C-alpha positions, 0 to 999 in steps of 0.5 A: 822763540817759536816754542814760547809763542806756541805756549802763549797761544795754547795758554790763551786757548784754555787756561784750565787744560794741562799743557805738556811739552812733547819733547818731555814725553818723547825724551827717550827717542821719537816715540812714546806709549800712552795708556787710556782705558786699557788701550795703548796709543803711540805718539810719534814724532815725524822727521818733519817735526809733526806729531802722530797719535795712533792706536 
């Protein structure tokens, strides 16, 4: 499965960094809002399956 290979690759890159499944962040649709230092960012899943993060 492609997802399993991507997870394995991410784990090899950095064992100490947290790993999040984008589908969990986007479970209510194709966008999620993320707050960092009082600024709101939007994480969006495109029709082609890519992720875009915008301010």
